[in-house]
N, C-alpha and C positions, 0 to 999 in steps of 0.2 A: 209722217215719219221721215227720218233722214235717209241717207244712202246706205246705211249699214244693214248688213244681213244678220239676222239673229238665228242662232242655233237653239232650236226648241226641242225639248223632250216632252212628248205628250204621253202621259201614263193614263191609259183608258182601256178598260176591259170590254166595253160595248162596241162591237164592230160598226154599228150604225152611227154612233157618235164619232168614232175614228174617221169614218167615211165623210161625215158631215164636216168635220174639222178640215180634212184634206181638200174637200171641194170648196169650202169657204176660202181657204188660203189661196187656192188657184183662181177662183172667181174674182177675188179682190186683189189679185196680183201682189200678195204680201211678201215682203222680203224675208221669208222664213225658210231655213233648212231644217226640216222636221225629221225627228227620229221617233218611232212609235214603240211603246212597250205596252203589252196587253195584260200585265199582271205585276204583282209585287216582285216575284222572282225574276222576271225579265228586266224590270227596272233596276233591281239590285245588281244583276249581271252587268248592265250598261254602266251604272254608276261606279261599280267597283273596278271597271276596266279603265278608269281614269279618263273617260270621255268628258269633255268640257262642254257645258251648255250655258247659254246666256240666261235662259229662264226655263223653268219646269212648270208645265201645266198638268195638274194631276187630279184625276177623279178621286174623291175621298175614299169611297168604298170600292174595293176591287175584289175579284173572285177569291183570291187567296190571302186576303187581309185588308188593311187600310194603308193609305199612304204614310201614316204615322209609323208603320213598320220599317220604313226606309229613311226616315227623317235624318238619322245619323249619317247617312251617306251623302246628303244633299249639300252639306257645308254652307257656304255663303251664297250659293246660287239662289236668286230670287225664285219664289214659288207662288203660283196661283192655284188655289184649290177650286175645283168645280165639283158640284154635286147635284144629283137629281132629287135629293130629299133634304133640302136645306132646313136646318133648324138652329136655334141658338146654341145648343150644346156642341154641335159640330163646328159652328163658326168660332166659338170660344177655343175649342181644341186646335183649330186651324191657325188662328192668330197666336195662340199660346206656343205653337210649334214654330212660329216664325214666318208664316205665310204673309206675302205682300197683299194678296187679294183673295177674295172669296166670292165666287159667282154661282148662282143657282141656274141649272140648265133650263128648266121650265119647258113648256110646250113650244114646239116650232124652232128649237135651237136658237132662241133670241139672244142668249148669252154670247154667242159668237160675235154679234155686232159690237159688243163692248170689249171683247177680248183684246183686239189690237191696241186700244188705248191703255188697257191695264198692263199689257206686256211692255209697252213703251215706258210707262211710268215706273214699272218694277225695275227695268234695266237702268233707267236714269237714277232711281233712288239708290241702287247698289253703287253706282259710281260716285254719288254724293256722300254716302256714308263711309 
């Protein structure tokens, strides 16, 4: 990655996954300024307050809905869907909604290892299009 810092919005309702994300960012010394939202309603509040993010990483299924419930507020911000229960139907919905990436959490939080590359590619793709 280059010297740029990325403003990341993580929309994740699972506290363990939030903590794993934060620890991964710290351990890998990633250039991310992270904002956390634990629900659709919290994400809606953050996005409607004109916060600017370089990329949004969002769990598909949240306690009070799905990330599709806030897709209208995301605009042209690149989004990476993450899900613990990956299936083709969810993947089709994600890409149909404009997601740049789709990662399945899986056991051991292995998706975190590919997330930095996905974020970098999503941000570069936005600047190209």
